N, C-alpha and C positions, 0 to 999 in steps of 0.2 A: 413530488407527491406530498400530500399533507396528512397522511395517516400512517400509523406504525406498520412497518413491514414485518419486523421480527418481534416475537414474544419476549417477555422478560427473561424466561429461562434460557432462550437462545442467546440473548445478549450476554447474560452471565457466563455462559459457556464460552462465547467468543472472547470475553475478557480473560478467562482462565487460560485460553490458548496464548494470548499476548503475554500473560504473566509467566508463562512457561510451565504451568502445572498440567496442562492438557496439550495434546498434539493436534496440529491442523489435519484436515482431510487430504488436502493437496498442497504440496510445496513446489513452487516454481523457482528453480535455482539458476544462477548465472543469467538473470533476466536483463536484457537491454530493452527498456520500455519507455514509451512516450508519455511524459508527464504534461498533462494538458494545461496546468496553471503556469508551470515554468516554461512551457513551449521548448522543451529540450529533451534529449534522450538521457535516461538515468539508468545506472547499473545497480542491481540489487537482487533481492529475493522477495517473492510474493507468497504470503501465507493465506490459505483459503479454508474457511469452515463452511461446509455445505455450499450455499449459494452466495457467500459474502467474502470479500477481501477483508481480512482483519488487520493485516500489516503489510506494508511494502517499504523495504529499506535494506540496509546492509546486514542486519542481524539474522541469525539462524534460530529456528524454533526447536522445541522438543520434538524429536522424531521417534515414532514407534513403528511396529510392523504394519499398522493400519494406514500409515501415511504414504500416499502416493507421491513420489518425487519425480518431477519432470525437469530434465536438464534442458534449458533453453539457450545454451551456448551457441553462438553463431546466428541466432535469430533476432528479429526485431518484433516487439509486442506492442500492439496498439489497441485502444478500446474497441469493443464491438461497434459495428457501423449501425447507424440509425437512419431509416427512410422516413423523412418528416412529412410526406404527403402521399399516402398510399390509397389507391382505389383497389382494394383486394378482391374485386369481383369481375375482373376482365376475362371471363371464361374460367380462369382459375378461381379457387376459393381461398380464404385466408390461411387455412392450414396447409394446403398444398404449396401455395406461394411462399409461405414462411419456411417450410421444410426445404424448398429449393434455395431460397435466399440465404438461409443460415449456413449452408455448406460453402457459401462464398463470402461469409463474414458479416452479412447483414442480419443482426440479431434482435432488432426492435423495429416495430412499425407504429406509425401514428396514422390511423386508418379512417377512411370514410365510413360513415354508418348508414348511408342512404338506402342501400338494398335491404339491410336488416330492418330499418325504420319503416320502409314502405311495405314490406312483405310479412312482417311479424308484429304481433302485439309486443309491447315492451318486455313483458315478463319472459316470453320465449326468447326474444333477442338477447336479453341479459343472461339467460341460461346458457346460450351458446358462447357468449363472451366469457362467462365464468369458466366454462370448459376450456376455452382457449388459454385462459390465464394460468391454468395448471401446467401448461407445457413449458419446457425450458427455453422460453422465448418470451420477449416482452411485447405485449399488445397494448397500445393506447388508442384512443378513439376520438373522433370529432362528434359534434352534435350539429346536424344540419338544421337550418331554419327555413329552407324552401326546397321544392322538389325538382327544380331545373326544367320543369315542363308544365303543361296545363293539365291538371288532373280533374276528374269528375268530382272528387271528394277531398280536395286539399284542405279545406277548412275543418273537416272532421278529423283529418290525420294530424295536422300541425296545430296542436292546441297547447295552452299553457301547461296542462297536466302532462301530456306526452313529451313535449320538448323539455319541460322542467325536470322530469324524471331522468332524462339523459344528462342534463346539465349537472344534476346532483350526484351522478356516479363519480367516484374519485379517479377512475381510469379514463374518464372523458376529459381531455385537457385542452381541446380546441373547439371554438365555435366557427361554423362556416363549413366549406368555403362560401363566401357571400356571392353566389351567382345571382341572387335576387337583390343586389345592392341598389338598383334604381328604385325599388320600393321604399328603401330607407330614405333616399333623397326626396321621394315624393310624399314623405310624411307618415310612413307606416310605423305607428307607435308600438304595435304588437311585436314586430321584429326588433325594434330598438329596445323594448323591455327585455327580450331574451338576451340581447347583447349585454345589457347591463347586468342581468342575472349571471351570465357567464363570467363577466369581469369580476363580479363580487366573489365568485368561486375560484378566482385566480387563473382562469382560462385565458388563452390567447385567442384573438379573432383573426382568421385568415381571410384576406380579400380575394377577389377574382376580378381584376381590373385591367383587362387587355386594352392597350391604347389609351389609358386614362390620362386626362390632362392634369396639369399641376393643380388646378383648382379642385378638380374631382378628388385627387389624392388627399388634398388638405381637408376637404369636407368629410371624406370617409375616415380620415384619421381622427377628426373631431367626434365622429359617431362611434368610434371605438376600434377601428381596424388597426392591427398591430403589424401585420406582415402581408406579403403578396408574392406570388410565384409566376406572374404573368409578364415579366420583362422579356421583350424580344430583341431589344437593341441596348447598346451601352447607355444611350441617352435615357432610356426608361429605367435602367438600373440606377443611374445617378439621381434621377428625379425622385425615386423612392427613398434612396439613402438621404437625400436632402430633406425630406419630410419625416425622417425618423422611422422609416419602416425597416423591419428585418426583411431581407431579400433572399428568396430561394430561387436559385438558378435551375432551369429545367433542361433535362436531356431525356426526351421521350420519343416514342414512335411517331407522334404527331408533330412535336416541336423539338427537334434536336438542336437547341440553341446553345448549349453549354460551351462547345469549343470556341465559337466566335466571341461569346460574351467574355470568357476568360482571357482570350487573346487581347481583346480591347481593354479590359481592365488592367492587364499588365502593360500594354503599350502606353496607356494614359497614366501609369504609375499611381493608381488609386490604392491607397492603403486601407482597404475596407474588408479584408478577408475575415476579420473577427465578426463581421456582421452578415456573412454570407453562409447559406446552406445550399444543398443540392438535392434534386429529386428526379426520379424517373416518371413521376406524375401518372401513375396508372397505365403504364405502357402495356400493350398486348403481348401475349406469351413469347412470340418469336423474337421480339426486341431484346429479350433477356437471355438469348442464347449465350451471349458473352458477358453476362453479369447483371448485378443489381447496383447497389451502392459502390461495390468494387469497380464497376464499369465507370461510374462518375469520377471516382478518384483517379482512375487511369487516364481519363480525359484531362483532368486537371494536371496530372504529372506530365502528360505529353504536351500540354500547353506551356509548360515551364513554371507552373506554380510550385513554390517551395513545398517539399513533401510534408513538412509539419502542418502547414496551412491546409494542404489538400486533405490530410487525415482528419484534422479538427473540423473542417466543414462538414464532414460526414459523421461526426461523433459529438465532440464537446460543444461545438457551436449550437447544435440542435438541443442537447441536454440543458445547456445554460439558458437558452431562449425559453424553453418550455418548463423551466424551474425543476428540472429532473437531474441536475448535476450532483445531487446528493446520492443518486443511485447509478447514473449512467455517465459515460463519456470521460471518466477520470479513473486512472489506475492508482487508487489510493485507498486508505482504510475506510471501511464503511460502505463501499460501493458494491454493487453486484459483481460477482466474479465472472465477468463477460469479457473475454480477451481473444484477440486474433493474433496468431503467431505467423510471422512472415519470413520468407527467405531473405528479403531485404526490402527497404522502403520504396524501391522502384516497382515492386510487384505487389499490388494490394490484394491479390487472391491468396488467402491464408492457406498454409499447409496444415494448420490445426486450429480448431475453433472450440473454445470453452464458453458455454452460455449458461449463466446462472449456476456455475459450478458443475455443469454436466458437459462431458466431451461429446460434441456432435461430429467432429472431424478430428482425426489424429494421424499425423504423418502421411498426409495426402490421401487418406482413406475415410469414407463415411462410416462412422462407427455407431451412429444412432439416428434414426428417423424420428420426427415428431409424430406422436400417436395420432391416429385418425380421430376426427370429431364426429359426433352424432348429429347429422343434419336432418333427422326425421321430423324435427319441428317445423322445417320449412314447408309451406303449402305445396303439395304435389302438383305437377303440371299434367293434368288429365283433362283432355278435351272431350266433353260429352255432347258435342254437336257436330254436324256435318255442314259443309259448304254446298251451296246450290248454284245453278246458273245465274240466278238473280244477284248473287254476291259479286259476280264478275261483269257487272254493268258499269261502264265508265262514261259518265255524261258531264264530267266537270269541264267548264270552259277553259280553265287554265291548270297547269301542272306545276311541279316543283323542279327547278333546274339546279343541279349541283355545279356551282361555280368552281369550287375546290372542296377539300376535305371538310371545311368548316362552314362555308357560306352557301346557302340555298336561297334562290330567288324565284318569284313566280314567272311563268312564261305562258304564252297563248298556245293551246293545243290545236294542232292543225291536221293530225292524222285521224283516220277513221277508227274509232274505238269499238265499233260493233263487230269487227273481224275477230276471229278466234286467235289470230297470230299477227303480230306486228312485223314489219319488214326489218331485216338486219342491216339495211342500208342507212339507217339512222340510229341515234342513241336514245330514243324514247322507249320507255318500258311501262307496263302496268305496275301500279303500286297500291297495295292494300294494307291498311292497319286494322286488325280485327281484335276485338275484346277477347281476352283469354277465357271469359265466361260466355262468349257468344252473343252478347246482348246488342252490340252495335258494331258498325264498321265505318271506315273512312276510305273512299276510293278516289284515286286520281292517277296521273301519269308522272313519271320521274324521268328527267332528261339528264344525261351525263353519267348515269350509273354504269351502264354497259350496253353494248349493241348486239351481243350474240347470246345473252343469258336467257335460256328458255323458261326455267322454273327455279325459283329460289324461295326458301322459307326459313324463318328464324324466330325462335321463341326467346332469343337473347335480344333484348331491346331496353330502352330507357325505363319503361314501365312494366316489363314482363308480359306485354301484349304481343301479338303475332304480326310480324312483318312478312308480306309476300311481294316479291318483285319478279318480273319476267316478261318475255315476249309472247309466250304461249299460255293461254288460260288453262288448258288441260295439264300442262306441265306444272303450273303453279298449284293447281288443285292436288296433283300427285305429291308435290313437295309438302303441301299442308298435311296430307294424309300420312306422309312419312314421319314428320315430327310428332304427329298424333300417336303413331305406333311407338315411337321412341320415348314418349313421355318427356319431350323437350329436346331441342337441339337445333342445329343448322344443317341444311341439306341443299344440294344442287341436283336438279333433275333435268335430263335431256333425252329425247327419244325413248321415253318411258323407262329409262334406266337411272338409277341413283349414281351420279358421278362421284360425289364424295359427301361425307357427313361428319359432324361432330356431335356426339351425344352429350347432353347437358341435363343429367337426371336430378340435380339439386335445384328444385324450384323452377326448372325449365331454363335456368340461366347460367348454371355453374357446373363445371366438370368435376368429377370425383377422381380423375386420373392424375398421376404424378405429372409435374410440369414438363419433364422430358418428353413424355408421350403426347401431352397436349400441344407442345411446341411443334412436333412433327405433324399433327393433325391440322394445326392452324396454317403451317407452311403449305401444306397440300391444298387447303381451301383457298388460300390467297393465290396460289399458282393457277388453280382452275378458274377462279374469277378473272384473273388477268388474261387468261387465254380466251375469255369470252368478252373482253373489252373493258374490264374495270381498270381504270388508269390512275386512280388516286392513291394516296399514300398508305392508308390503313383502313381496310374494309370493316374491321370490327368497330372502329370508332365511327364509321359512317352509320352503322346500325344504331349507335347511341345518339349521334348528333341529329338524326332525322327528326327526333322529338324534342330536342333541347332548345328551349325558348330563351336561353341566355345568349344565343347566337343569332345573327341576322340571316335572312329577313323573313322567311316563311317556314313554318314547321308543320308536320303532321302530328296531331296530338289526340288524346282521348276526347277532347271537345270538338275536334274537327281541324280544318286547315286554319292555322293561326298566324296572323300578321304580328310579328314581334314588335315592330316599331310602333304600330298603332294600338297594340295590346287589345286586339279584338279578333273574334272568330269570323273568318270570311265565309266559310262554308261549314255548317255543323255536321257532326257525326250523324249517321243515319241508323235508326233502330232496325234491327234485323227481324 
C-alpha cells in the first residue's frame, strides 16, 4: 500500500514500546514462527501494539497488568493466509465469507468488484467497502474493465470516470481479471488506457487466458498483464513462467486442478514455488466445507510440497507480488499483527487466529465474529410485474446445449414447444431470461440442464436478471412467483409444491445467512437438482455461465442469444 496506515502519534507510541518505556498490548512468548524472508522457523517473542507488530526477536518488553501474555510454546506460527483471487458474491457476501474464512486462518481477500460495480453507483459501493475496511480483516479489491457478458448499457457503466474512480482507490490493487482480453488484441484503446492508468497506480493486471498460446501470452504481457490463474496443465504453468507471469494455481469447485499441478511441478523438479500462489477462485459455498486457503495449503502438503513453500504460497508470495509485504505475509516489525497459531506445520487449520491485533479464534474456539455490514444500499429485488401466457411462448428454431459446465453450443429444436409440459424422456427444457424490471425477455430451450426438473427460478445470475428453467410452464410460473414473494432467491417447484429454496435478500443475489447455514441450503439444492437429472459439476456456476460471453459458444444475454465467436446477436431480446 502506498499511503500511511498509522498516524504519527501511533508510531511514536509504538517506538516507545520498543524503547521499553511503554508496554505492548499483546506479548507472544516462546514463539516458533515462520520468517518469510529467511524461509526458516525462528524462535523468539512477538510484541504487538493494537494492530501492529512492533518487534519480533529474543528480547522481552516492559510488561504491565494491561499486557496480555500468550504462551505459544509447542505451537508453530505462520502469517495470516491471503486469498488472492476472490469472487465474494457466490451466494455468500463478502462479510459472511470473510467471517467463515477467518476462523480457518484466511484473513485477507483480494476481491472481485463486479457485483458492486454493476449494481451500485460508485459512492454507495465505496461506502460498503469503507465499512468492510473497519473490520479486523483485510479487504483489497480489483477494478474490472468489462462485464463478462453483453449488457444493454455497458458503455454507460464502464466509463473513464467510473473505472478511474475505482483505480484511484488505494485499496484497489488489481486490474481485471481480463475476461475481455480479445478486445485488447483487437485494438480497444479505451481498455488499454485503463490498464496503463492502473499500472501507473502500481496495480497488477490479472489475466484470464485459458488455453492461451505462447504468442497470445507474449502479446498480453506486452499489453500489461502480470499474472494469470487459468493454468490447467503443467505445460500451461511452464508457458506462463517462461513469459514472466506470476502463476496462481487453482483449486475450485469448477476446476480442482491444484493436486495434479503440484504433483507435476514436483515430478519435473521445477524450482518455481517463489513465483506461485493458490486460489479457490470464487468457489460455491459447499466447496468450502473443509476450508478456504487452509484447504489449498493442505493439498500442497499432501502433494509433498515443502511446508515452508506451502505456507508462503498462501501468504508471503501474494503479499510480495501485490506490493503488500510491508503489511502482510511477514512476521516482523511494522506488519499487521495477523498470525495463525498451528498445532504443527502439517495441519494448516489454526487453533488460534489473531487478525490485525484482534483475537478471532483462540484455543480452538471462535471468540469473535466479524460485525455485520449494512447492505441497505444495494438495490432491493422487488418485482412489480407479473408473467403471462405470452411470456411462455417458445418459437426459437434453435436452443442452447450444455456440453459441460463451461461450454454451451447451439442445437436445432425438434420438440413441440406449444405444449404446456415437455417430456421427461429427453433433457430439453424451457429457458427464459427476464429483465428484473420486466422490460424484456429472451426465450429459448436448453438441452443438457436436466430431464425431470419441472420449475426452477433464480434471481442469482450474472447480471441480476431472472433465469427460469423447467419442463412445465405452470411450475416455472409458480417458481417465478415464489422468488417474487421472497424478494430474491432460488427455488425448485414440482406438483405445485416448493421442493427447496435459498433466500437471497441482498439485491436478489446474496444471502445474509452465516456460511454454515448457507452451505446446508446449497447442498440441499444441489441434491434436489441432481435427483431431477442435473449431472454437471456445479449448478451455481451454471447459472453464472449461461450469460458469460468470455466462454464459448452461445450465451443468453440481455441483448439476446449471443454468438461469442462471431460477436453478434443471433436473436435479439423481445420487449414485453
